[in-house]
C-alpha positions as CSV (number, residue, x, y, z in Angstrom):
1,M,-0.3,14.6,-24.8
2,G,-3.3,14.2,-27.0
3,I,-7.0,14.1,-26.1
4,N,-8.7,10.8,-26.4
5,T,-11.6,11.3,-28.9
6,N,-12.7,7.7,-28.8
7,G,-16.4,7.6,-29.4
8,I,-16.6,11.2,-30.8
9,S,-17.7,11.2,-34.5
10,S,-17.4,13.9,-37.1
11,G,-19.7,16.8,-36.4
12,Q,-19.5,16.4,-32.6
13,Y,-17.3,18.5,-30.3
14,I,-15.7,18.4,-26.9
15,E,-16.3,21.3,-24.5
16,F,-13.2,22.5,-22.7
17,D,-13.4,25.0,-19.9
18,G,-9.7,25.9,-19.9
19,T,-8.7,24.0,-16.7
20,I,-6.4,21.1,-16.5
21,D,-6.3,18.8,-13.5
22,R,-3.0,17.2,-12.7
23,I,-3.2,13.5,-12.2
24,V,-0.7,12.2,-9.6
25,P,0.0,8.5,-9.7
26,Q,-0.5,6.7,-6.4
27,T,2.7,5.4,-4.9
28,L,2.5,2.4,-2.8
29,P,4.2,2.1,0.6
30,Q,7.5,0.4,0.5
31,F,9.4,-1.3,3.4
32,T,12.8,0.3,3.8
33,G,13.8,-1.1,7.2
34,I,13.1,-4.0,9.5
35,A,14.3,-4.6,13.1
36,V,13.7,-7.2,15.7
37,N,13.3,-6.2,19.3
38,G,12.6,-9.3,21.5
39,T,9.4,-10.8,20.1
40,N,8.4,-7.5,18.4
41,L,9.0,-6.6,14.7
42,N,9.6,-3.0,13.8
43,L,8.9,-2.0,10.2
44,S,9.7,1.3,8.6
45,G,9.0,2.5,5.1
46,S,8.4,5.3,2.7
47,N,6.0,6.5,-0.1
48,V,3.1,7.1,2.1
49,L,-0.1,8.9,1.2
50,A,-2.8,9.6,3.8
51,S,-4.9,6.4,3.6
52,S,-6.0,3.4,5.5
53,Y,-3.9,0.2,5.3
54,V,-4.0,-3.4,6.5
55,L,-0.9,-5.3,7.4
56,V,-1.2,-9.0,6.6
57,A,1.1,-12.0,7.3
58,S,1.5,-15.5,6.2
59,T,3.9,-18.3,6.6
60,N,3.4,-19.2,2.9
61,L,4.6,-16.5,0.5
62,N,2.6,-18.1,-2.3
63,A,-0.7,-18.1,-0.5
64,A,-3.6,-16.5,-2.1
65,P,-4.3,-13.0,-0.8
66,A,-7.5,-14.1,1.0
67,Q,-5.5,-16.6,3.0
68,W,-3.1,-14.0,4.5
69,T,-4.0,-13.2,8.2
70,V,-4.8,-9.5,9.1
71,V,-2.2,-8.5,11.7
72,M,-3.1,-4.7,12.0
73,T,-5.5,-2.1,10.5
74,N,-4.5,1.5,10.7
75,T,-4.2,4.8,8.9
76,F,-1.2,6.5,7.4
77,A,-1.3,10.1,8.5
78,G,0.2,11.4,5.2
79,E,3.8,11.7,6.3
80,T,6.6,10.7,3.9
81,G,7.7,7.8,6.1
82,F,6.2,5.4,8.6
83,N,7.2,3.2,11.5
84,V,5.1,0.3,12.8
85,T,5.7,-2.1,15.6
86,V,4.0,-5.5,15.4
87,T,4.1,-7.1,18.9
88,N,4.6,-10.8,19.8
89,V,5.2,-12.0,16.2
90,F,7.9,-14.5,16.8
91,S,7.4,-18.1,17.8
92,A,9.9,-21.0,17.9
93,S,7.5,-23.2,16.0
94,V,7.3,-20.9,12.9
95,A,10.4,-21.1,10.6
96,A,9.4,-18.1,8.5
97,K,6.7,-15.3,8.3
98,F,6.0,-12.9,5.5
99,Y,4.4,-9.4,5.7
100,R,2.5,-7.3,3.1
101,Y,0.7,-4.0,3.2
102,R,-2.8,-3.8,1.6
103,T,-4.3,-0.5,0.8
104,P,-7.9,0.0,-0.4
């Protein structure tokens, strides 16, 4: 891996203190399971870092992100997996509903 010297001209130098920080790419939560229990929806997933999240829902998968309804706001504790229960989500008048996690 090289050092980006963009903007450094001849005669200038970069100071290096000998330390290298490891950059860990953020992984996004992924749904790995879904179950229905009465009118409740149980979601499980993986790839969780300790952070806050918002669970949003829409009956239109192609709706703009701002049009999705916030269902739940919570914090992942930093475990490798998660389980979330969304209560009273089913209605006979709604043919389909879609869920997404938003992280800041």
